[in-house]
N, C-alpha and C positions, 0 to 999 in steps of 0.2 A: 414589678419588674424594673430594671434600670432602663431609662430612656433619655434621650436628647430632644427636650420638648419646647416649641415655640408656642408660646400663648397670646402674643401680639407681636405686630409687625414693628420693625424699627431697627435698631443696631444688633450687632451680635451680642450685646448684653441681654438681648431679651431671650436668648436661649439658655436653658437651664438643665443640668443633669440631675434627674430625681431618681429615686429608687423605689416609689411607689405608684408608679404608672400602670393601670390595669393590663393585666397579662391577657392577649387576646385569647379566644377560645375558637376552635375548629367549627366552622359553619357549612352549611351545604355549597358544595362545588370548590371549597377552600381547604388549605392546608396552613398549619402553623409551622413557621421556620425557626429553628433556633439559629440567630444570625451569629456567624462566625467571624465575617467581614462584611464591612460596608466602605463606600468611597464617597467624597464629595465631589460635585461639580459646581462650576459657578451658578448653575441654575439654583443652587441651594442658596446662593448670597441674595438672589433676586426673590426668594421665597421669602426669606428673612425680612427683607426691606418691604415686601408688598408690591404687586405688579398690577397697573391699571387694568380694569377688565377681567381680574381674575381674583375671585372672591374665594379665599382658603377657608375651609371650616375648621377654625382654631378652637381648643389647642390641637396641635399636630405634631408627630414625630417627623422630624425631616429626614432626608437622605433618600435618593432614588435608586441608588445601585447596593445590590446586597448579594451575597452568597451565603450557603449555610446548609444546615440538615433539617429533613423533615421531622418534626417532633409530635405531630398530631394530624390526623386525617378526618376530615368532614364527610358527611354523607354525599353520596354521588360521585366520588373521587375514585378512579380507576387507574392501573398502571404505575401507581406510586405506592411505597413502602415507608414506614417510618425508618428512619436512618439514611435515607437515600440523600446523596450530596447533590445539591441543586444551586443553579445561578437563577436568578429572578429577572425576568424582562420587567423592567418598571412601569411599561406602559399597561394599566388596568383598562380591558377594552370596555368597560361600562361607567366608570367613574373618572378615569384620567390618569395622571402621573402619581406614582407612590411618592411620598415625602411631601405631597403638595395636597391634593385632593383627598387623600386618605393616608394613614399613618406609614412611614416609610422605614428604611434600615437601620437609623440610628438607635437601635434597642436591642434588648437581648432577645426578642422574640417578636416575629411580625406575621400577622394574618395576609395570606396571599392565595389569588384565585389559582385554581390548578392549571389553567390554561396560560399561566404566566411563567411555568416552571421549565428550565432547560437543563437536562442532565449533566453532569459535570464528568468528565473522564477522570479516573483516579491519579493519573499525572499532574493534574491542575491543581493547584493551592487555592484555598478560599480567599488569600488576598490577591492573587493574580485574576481570579475570576471577578471578583468584586470590583476591580479596576475598570472592566471592559465597557458594560453596556453604553451608556451615554456617550462616551468619549470615543472609545475604540470602535464600538458599533457603529457609530456615526461615519468614522473615518473609512472602515471597510465598506459600507454601502456606497460610500462616494467614490472611492478608488477601485474597489474590486468589483462590485455588483454592477455598476454603471461602466466598468471597463474603459475608465479615462486614463490611465496612465500604461505607458508600454515601456519594454525594456529600451534603453539606451535614450529616453526622453529627458531633458532637463526640466525639473521640477522645483519651482520655488514656493516655499511654505512660509506664509506670514503667521505670526502668533504661534511659531514652532514650539515653545517651551510649555504650553498649556496640554491639557489632556487630549483634546482632538489633535493638536499640532504634534506631539510626540507619536501619537497613532499614525498620522501621516506619514511622518519621518520614517519609523519603523516598516509600514507597508509599502510605500515608495520604493524602499531600498530592496525589500523582497521581490517586487516586481522589476527590479534592474535598473532603476532610473538613477540618473546623476541629481542629487539633493541638494538645493541651497536653503537653508535654514536660517530664518530671520528672526532674532529675539533681543532682549533689551539690555543684557549685560555681560561681561566678557565671562563670568563665571557660567552663565546658561549656555552660551556659545560653546564653551570647553565640553560641557556636558552633553550636548547635541552633536558635536564631533564624535564624542565617544560612543554615542548611540548610533553612528553611522552615516551622519551627515557629510557630504563631500566638502561642502563650503558652509561657513557660518558668518552672517552678516548683522553687525549691530544696527538696529534701524534708529538708535538714538543719536549716534554720531555720522552714520552712512546714509547717502540717498540710495536705498536698496534698488529701485527701479534702475536709477542710471548705473549703478554696480552691474546690474544684468546686462544692460547694453554695452557697457565698456568691456565686460568679460566676453560677450557672446556675439556682439556686434548690433548694428542697428538694423531693426526688422525692416525688411523689404517688401514692398507690396506687390511686385512682379517675378519675385523668386522667393524661396522659402529659406534664404540666408538671414541669419541673424535672430536675436532674442531667444526666450525660453519657450518650450512646449506648453508648460502647464503652470499656471499659477493658482494656488490653493489660497483663497481668500475668505474667511468667515468672521472679517473684522469689519467691512464696509467703510462708510464715512470717508475720510481723506485718503485712505489707502486705494479707492477704487480706481480713479484714473490713472495713477501711477501703474497698477497693474494693467490695464489695457495697454499702456505705452510699451512696456517691456515684452510683450507676447509676440511671437513670429506670426508669420501668416498662417492662418489656419489652427492657431494656438487655441487652448482651452482654459477658460477661467471658471473653476469650480468654487460653489458657494453653498454652504451649510449653515450659514447664520449672519448676523450683522452687529456684532457687540459694540461698535464704535458709531453706529448710524446706519438706518436701513433706507434713507433717502438721499444717497450721495450725488455729487454733481457728476453728471454724464456727458460723454462725447461720442456720439454714435458714429463720427465719422471713422473712429479705430475699429469698429465693429464691422461697417462694411468694408471699409478700404483694406482691411487685413482679414477679412473672411474669419473673423473670431467666432468661437463658439462660447456660450455663456451656459453653463450646465448648472442646474441647481439639484440638491440633493437632500432629504428629509429623513430625519430619524434612522430606524434601523429595524431589524427583525430577528426573530429567532434564528433565522439561518445564519446571519451575520455573527450572532454570539457563539452558535456552535463551530462555524468555520475558524473564528478566533481561538477557541479553546483547542480546537483540534491542531492549530499551529504551534500553541504553547506546549501541548501534549507531545508534539513530534520533536520539540526543541528548536523550532524555528523561529520563534519569536517570544518575547518576554515584555510584559507591559511596563513603563517606566513609573516606578514607585518611588516618591521623593521621600515619604514618612509613613510610618506605620505607628498609631497612635491608641492607648487605651481609650474607652469612652468618656473617661473622666477628663480627658485632655481634648475632647472632640471639637469645643469651641475654638480653642487654639488653631487647630488644623483647618477650620473654615477661614479663619483670620488669615492664615498663609495663603490660602487661595483667593481670599478677597484681595490681598495686598500684591498678588502675584508674586510671591516670594519662593515659590516651588517650580520643579522641572517635572511635569507629569502628574501623577496623583497623589492624592492624600488618602490614605485608608486607616479606617478605624475597627478596632476588634472589640466589640461589645462583650 
Protein backbone atom coordinates (compact mmCIF):
# COMPACT_ATOMS: atom_id res chain seq x y z
CA UNK A 1 0.00 0.00 0.00
CA UNK A 2 0.96 3.66 -0.29
CA UNK A 3 2.25 5.22 2.93
CA UNK A 4 4.33 8.12 4.26
CA UNK A 5 7.18 6.36 6.04
CA UNK A 6 9.84 7.57 8.47
CA UNK A 7 12.88 5.28 8.52
CA UNK A 8 15.26 7.40 10.61
CA UNK A 9 15.06 10.62 12.58
CA UNK A 10 16.19 13.91 11.10
CA UNK A 11 14.64 16.51 8.82
CA UNK A 12 11.54 16.20 6.70
CA UNK A 13 13.62 14.80 3.85
CA UNK A 14 13.74 11.57 5.86
CA UNK A 15 10.05 11.07 5.04
CA UNK A 16 9.27 9.03 1.96
CA UNK A 17 6.04 8.13 0.19
CA UNK A 18 6.27 4.48 -0.83
CA UNK A 19 3.83 2.21 -2.62
CA UNK A 20 5.03 -1.14 -1.24
CA UNK A 21 4.54 -0.76 2.51
CA UNK A 22 2.92 -3.91 3.97
CA UNK A 23 -0.87 -3.69 4.11
CA UNK A 24 -2.04 -4.48 7.66
CA UNK A 25 -4.21 -7.50 8.41
CA UNK A 26 -6.94 -7.49 11.06
CA UNK A 27 -5.92 -9.14 14.33
CA UNK A 28 -7.66 -10.00 17.58
CA UNK A 29 -9.51 -6.97 18.96
CA UNK A 30 -8.55 -4.82 15.98
CA UNK A 31 -9.96 -3.57 12.70
CA UNK A 32 -8.32 -2.33 9.52
CA UNK A 33 -9.38 1.15 8.46
CA UNK A 34 -9.41 2.37 4.88
CA UNK A 35 -8.08 5.82 5.66
CA UNK A 36 -10.02 8.53 3.84
CA UNK A 37 -8.46 11.54 5.57
CA UNK A 38 -5.64 12.18 8.02
CA UNK A 39 -4.26 15.40 9.47
CA UNK A 40 -0.92 16.66 10.70
CA UNK A 41 -0.07 18.13 14.09
CA UNK A 42 3.15 19.77 15.24
CA UNK A 43 3.74 16.59 17.22
CA UNK A 44 4.47 14.91 13.87
CA UNK A 45 7.38 17.32 13.37
CA UNK A 46 8.79 16.27 16.76
CA UNK A 47 8.36 12.60 15.82
CA UNK A 48 10.38 13.12 12.64
CA UNK A 49 13.13 14.99 14.49
CA UNK A 50 13.22 12.55 17.39
CA UNK A 51 12.43 13.35 21.01
CA UNK A 52 14.71 12.72 24.03
CA UNK A 53 13.48 9.77 26.06
CA UNK A 54 11.03 8.49 23.42
CA UNK A 55 12.21 5.52 21.38
CA UNK A 56 10.11 5.35 18.22
CA UNK A 57 10.08 1.87 16.63
CA UNK A 58 11.29 2.68 13.12
CA UNK A 59 10.23 2.42 10.37
CA UNK A 60 6.86 3.95 11.20
CA UNK A 61 3.98 5.51 9.28
CA UNK A 62 3.45 8.93 10.86
CA UNK A 63 0.16 10.75 11.48
CA UNK A 64 -1.90 10.75 14.67
CA UNK A 65 -5.30 11.86 13.39
CA UNK A 66 -7.36 9.83 10.91
CA UNK A 67 -10.89 9.00 9.79
CA UNK A 68 -12.14 6.40 7.35
CA UNK A 69 -14.19 3.26 6.82
CA UNK A 70 -13.81 -0.17 8.39
CA UNK A 71 -12.38 -2.46 5.72
CA UNK A 72 -11.71 -5.60 7.78
CA UNK A 73 -12.74 -6.82 11.23
CA UNK A 74 -10.62 -9.08 13.42
CA UNK A 75 -11.70 -11.75 15.92
CA UNK A 76 -13.20 -10.53 19.17
CA UNK A 77 -14.58 -7.29 17.72
CA UNK A 78 -18.30 -6.63 18.15
CA UNK A 79 -20.58 -3.66 17.55
CA UNK A 80 -18.95 -2.67 14.26
CA UNK A 81 -19.40 -3.74 10.65
CA UNK A 82 -17.47 -3.37 7.42
CA UNK A 83 -18.19 0.03 5.86
CA UNK A 84 -18.85 1.85 9.14
CA UNK A 85 -17.54 5.43 9.07
CA UNK A 86 -15.22 6.01 12.03
CA UNK A 87 -12.96 8.59 13.60
CA UNK A 88 -9.94 7.14 15.39
CA UNK A 89 -8.87 8.27 18.84
CA UNK A 90 -5.08 8.23 18.29
CA UNK A 91 -4.31 7.10 21.85
CA UNK A 92 -3.75 3.34 21.86
CA UNK A 93 -4.30 2.26 25.46
CA UNK A 94 -1.56 -0.38 25.39
CA UNK A 95 1.14 1.04 23.14
CA UNK A 96 0.79 4.82 23.06
CA UNK A 97 0.26 7.24 20.20
CA UNK A 98 -0.59 6.25 16.65
CA UNK A 99 1.99 7.57 14.22
CA UNK A 100 4.66 7.37 16.90
CA UNK A 101 4.66 4.05 18.76
CA UNK A 102 2.75 2.23 16.02
CA UNK A 103 1.78 2.97 12.44
CA UNK A 104 -0.49 5.99 11.98
CA UNK A 105 -2.85 7.53 9.48
CA UNK A 106 -0.66 8.71 6.59
CA UNK A 107 -1.34 5.54 4.60
CA UNK A 108 -4.12 3.91 2.61
CA UNK A 109 -4.85 1.47 5.45
CA UNK A 110 -4.24 1.39 9.19
CA UNK A 111 -4.61 -1.26 11.90
CA UNK A 112 -6.59 0.17 14.83
CA UNK A 113 -7.74 -1.29 18.16
CA UNK A 114 -11.53 -1.46 18.26
CA UNK A 115 -11.68 0.54 21.49
CA UNK A 116 -10.17 3.52 19.64
CA UNK A 117 -13.11 3.86 17.25
CA UNK A 118 -15.67 6.67 17.47
CA UNK A 119 -18.71 6.50 15.20
CA UNK A 120 -19.03 9.35 12.72
CA UNK A 121 -22.40 11.02 12.05
CA UNK A 122 -23.41 10.96 8.39
CA UNK A 123 -23.33 14.76 8.21
CA UNK A 124 -19.62 14.94 9.11
CA UNK A 125 -17.03 14.66 6.32
CA UNK A 126 -13.89 12.57 6.66
CA UNK A 127 -11.76 15.71 6.27
CA UNK A 128 -13.55 17.56 9.10
CA UNK A 129 -13.42 14.51 11.38
CA UNK A 130 -9.72 13.92 10.75
CA UNK A 131 -8.97 17.53 11.72
CA UNK A 132 -10.35 17.04 15.23
CA UNK A 133 -8.56 14.73 17.69
CA UNK A 134 -5.26 16.19 18.85
CA UNK A 135 -6.01 19.88 18.24
CA UNK A 136 -9.75 20.36 18.62
CA UNK A 137 -10.14 17.54 21.13
CA UNK A 138 -7.55 19.23 23.34
CA UNK A 139 -9.29 22.61 22.97
CA UNK A 140 -12.71 21.10 23.76
CA UNK A 141 -11.51 19.43 26.95
CA UNK A 142 -9.71 22.59 28.10
CA UNK A 143 -12.65 24.94 27.50
CA UNK A 144 -15.80 22.83 27.67
CA UNK A 145 -15.07 19.79 29.85
CA UNK A 146 -13.36 21.92 32.48
CA UNK A 147 -15.97 24.71 32.11
CA UNK A 148 -13.30 27.41 32.03
CA UNK A 149 -14.96 29.91 29.69
CA UNK A 150 -18.29 31.64 30.28
CA UNK A 151 -20.45 33.90 28.14
CA UNK A 152 -19.32 37.51 28.20
CA UNK A 153 -15.78 36.77 29.36
CA UNK A 154 -12.77 38.26 27.61
CA UNK A 155 -10.57 35.42 26.34
CA UNK A 156 -7.08 36.02 24.92
CA UNK A 157 -5.68 33.19 22.79
CA UNK A 158 -1.93 32.97 22.16
CA UNK A 159 -0.80 31.04 19.10
CA UNK A 160 -4.31 31.40 17.75
CA UNK A 161 -3.50 30.42 14.16
CA UNK A 162 -2.50 26.81 14.88
CA UNK A 163 -4.72 23.76 15.28
CA UNK A 164 -5.36 24.11 19.01
CA UNK A 165 -5.52 27.90 18.66
CA UNK A 166 -8.20 27.93 15.97
CA UNK A 167 -10.13 25.35 17.99
CA UNK A 168 -10.01 27.65 21.02
CA UNK A 169 -11.17 30.65 18.98
CA UNK A 170 -14.13 28.73 17.54
CA UNK A 171 -15.19 27.14 20.84
CA UNK A 172 -14.76 30.32 22.89
CA UNK A 173 -17.03 32.16 20.46
CA UNK A 174 -19.57 29.35 20.67
CA UNK A 175 -19.51 29.77 24.45
CA UNK A 176 -20.29 33.48 24.07
CA UNK A 177 -16.89 34.97 24.88
CA UNK A 178 -15.20 38.07 23.51
CA UNK A 179 -12.11 36.65 21.81
CA UNK A 180 -8.71 38.27 21.31
CA UNK A 181 -6.63 36.21 18.86
CA UNK A 182 -2.85 36.67 18.78
CA UNK A 183 -0.85 35.58 15.73
CA UNK A 184 2.25 36.50 13.74
CA UNK A 185 1.09 38.10 10.48
CA UNK A 186 -1.58 40.34 9.01
CA UNK A 187 -2.78 37.52 6.76
CA UNK A 188 -3.30 35.17 9.70
CA UNK A 189 -5.07 37.89 11.67
CA UNK A 190 -7.49 38.54 8.82
CA UNK A 191 -8.39 34.87 8.68
CA UNK A 192 -8.85 34.70 12.45
CA UNK A 193 -11.19 37.67 12.30
CA UNK A 194 -13.14 35.86 9.58
CA UNK A 195 -13.23 32.82 11.88
CA UNK A 196 -15.00 34.90 14.52
CA UNK A 197 -12.31 36.57 16.63
CA UNK A 198 -13.48 39.96 17.93
CA UNK A 199 -9.95 41.38 18.04
CA UNK A 200 -6.70 40.31 16.39
CA UNK A 201 -3.24 41.30 17.65
CA UNK A 202 0.06 40.82 15.81
CA UNK A 203 2.48 39.72 18.52
CA UNK A 204 5.49 40.45 16.30
CA UNK A 205 4.92 44.21 16.36
CA UNK A 206 2.62 44.65 19.36
CA UNK A 207 3.09 43.93 23.05
CA UNK A 208 -0.12 41.88 23.37
CA UNK A 209 -0.14 41.97 27.18
CA UNK A 210 0.15 45.77 27.21
CA UNK A 211 -2.49 45.91 24.44
CA UNK A 212 -4.91 44.03 26.69
CA UNK A 213 -4.21 46.34 29.64
CA UNK A 214 -4.62 49.44 27.47
CA UNK A 215 -7.86 48.03 26.04
CA UNK A 216 -9.51 46.76 29.22
CA UNK A 217 -7.72 48.66 31.96
CA UNK A 218 -5.02 47.79 34.46
CA UNK A 219 -6.01 44.80 36.66
CA UNK A 220 -6.91 45.86 40.20
CA UNK A 221 -6.14 43.87 43.35
CA UNK A 222 -9.06 45.09 45.44
CA UNK A 223 -11.73 45.10 42.76
CA UNK A 224 -12.49 43.12 39.64
CA UNK A 225 -11.81 46.01 37.28
CA UNK A 226 -9.40 45.77 34.36
CA UNK A 227 -7.66 42.92 32.55
CA UNK A 228 -8.97 39.89 30.69
CA UNK A 229 -10.82 36.97 32.24
CA UNK A 230 -8.91 34.16 30.52
CA UNK A 231 -5.55 33.72 28.81
CA UNK A 232 -5.04 30.51 26.83
CA UNK A 233 -1.31 29.77 26.78
CA UNK A 234 0.15 26.57 25.36
CA UNK A 235 3.36 28.41 24.45
CA UNK A 236 5.11 28.93 27.79
CA UNK A 237 8.58 30.43 27.67
CA UNK A 238 8.71 34.21 27.52
CA UNK A 239 4.92 34.49 27.17
CA UNK A 240 4.24 33.25 30.71
CA UNK A 241 4.84 36.43 32.74
CA UNK A 242 3.01 38.70 30.28
CA UNK A 243 0.06 36.32 30.56
CA UNK A 244 -0.06 36.80 34.32
CA UNK A 245 0.23 40.58 34.01
CA UNK A 246 -2.87 41.08 31.86
CA UNK A 247 -5.26 38.83 33.82
CA UNK A 248 -7.93 40.41 35.99
CA UNK A 249 -8.38 39.53 39.63
CA UNK A 250 -9.68 35.96 39.75
CA UNK A 251 -8.62 35.41 36.13
CA UNK A 252 -7.78 32.02 34.65
CA UNK A 253 -4.61 30.98 32.85
CA UNK A 254 -5.29 27.82 30.82
CA UNK A 255 -2.35 25.59 29.94
CA UNK A 256 -2.22 22.51 27.70
CA UNK A 257 1.37 22.63 26.45
CA UNK A 258 4.63 24.58 26.37
CA UNK A 259 5.94 24.75 22.82
CA UNK A 260 8.39 27.58 23.60
CA UNK A 261 9.64 26.33 26.96
CA UNK A 262 8.29 24.44 29.98
CA UNK A 263 10.38 26.21 32.64
CA UNK A 264 9.53 29.92 32.32
CA UNK A 265 10.46 32.76 34.61
CA UNK A 266 7.75 32.96 37.27
CA UNK A 267 6.43 35.74 39.51
CA UNK A 268 4.19 34.31 42.19
CA UNK A 269 3.19 37.79 43.38
CA UNK A 270 0.70 37.99 40.52
CA UNK A 271 -0.80 34.64 41.44
CA UNK A 272 -1.63 35.49 45.03
CA UNK A 273 -2.14 39.25 44.70
CA UNK A 274 -4.72 38.83 41.94
CA UNK A 275 -6.06 35.46 43.12
CA UNK A 276 -5.26 33.92 39.75
CA UNK A 277 -6.22 30.39 38.78
CA UNK A 278 -3.77 28.34 36.72
CA UNK A 279 -5.66 25.44 35.18
CA UNK A 280 -3.96 22.60 33.36
CA UNK A 281 -5.66 20.39 30.79
CA UNK A 282 -4.21 17.26 29.24
CA UNK A 283 -5.23 15.40 26.10
CA UNK A 284 -8.84 14.52 25.15
CA UNK A 285 -11.26 11.61 25.32
CA UNK A 286 -13.89 9.97 23.13
CA UNK A 287 -16.63 12.16 24.57
CA UNK A 288 -14.76 15.28 23.40
CA UNK A 289 -14.49 13.91 19.86
CA UNK A 290 -18.14 12.82 19.80
CA UNK A 291 -19.28 16.23 21.07
CA UNK A 292 -17.25 18.03 18.41
CA UNK A 293 -18.70 15.90 15.64
CA UNK A 294 -22.18 16.59 16.99
CA UNK A 295 -21.48 20.33 16.75
CA UNK A 296 -20.25 19.93 13.17
CA UNK A 297 -23.25 17.80 12.21
CA UNK A 298 -25.60 20.41 13.66
CA UNK A 299 -23.91 23.16 11.63
CA UNK A 300 -22.69 24.97 14.75
CA UNK A 301 -18.98 24.78 13.96
CA UNK A 302 -16.52 23.75 11.27
CA UNK A 303 -12.84 23.10 11.86
CA UNK A 304 -10.42 25.43 10.14
CA UNK A 305 -8.69 23.45 7.37
CA UNK A 306 -6.03 25.40 5.49
CA UNK A 307 -5.17 22.78 2.89
CA UNK A 308 -6.25 19.33 1.70
CA UNK A 309 -3.41 17.48 -0.05
CA UNK A 310 -2.95 14.06 -1.67
CA UNK A 311 -0.60 11.60 0.01
CA UNK A 312 2.06 12.31 -2.63
CA UNK A 313 2.32 15.87 -1.29
CA UNK A 314 2.13 14.99 2.41
CA UNK A 315 5.72 15.96 3.14
CA UNK A 316 4.99 19.44 1.78
CA UNK A 317 2.02 19.62 4.14
CA UNK A 318 4.17 18.85 7.16
CA UNK A 319 6.67 21.48 6.04
CA UNK A 320 3.88 24.05 6.08
CA UNK A 321 3.10 23.02 9.65
CA UNK A 322 6.78 23.14 10.68
CA UNK A 323 7.23 26.62 9.19
CA UNK A 324 3.91 27.81 10.65
CA UNK A 325 2.64 28.92 7.25
CA UNK A 326 -0.93 27.73 7.74
CA UNK A 327 -3.99 28.73 9.72
CA UNK A 328 -5.59 25.70 11.31
CA UNK A 329 -5.06 22.21 9.93
CA UNK A 330 -3.43 20.46 6.98
CA UNK A 331 -5.41 17.38 5.90
CA UNK A 332 -4.11 14.57 3.67
CA UNK A 333 -6.33 12.20 1.69
CA UNK A 334 -4.43 8.91 1.17
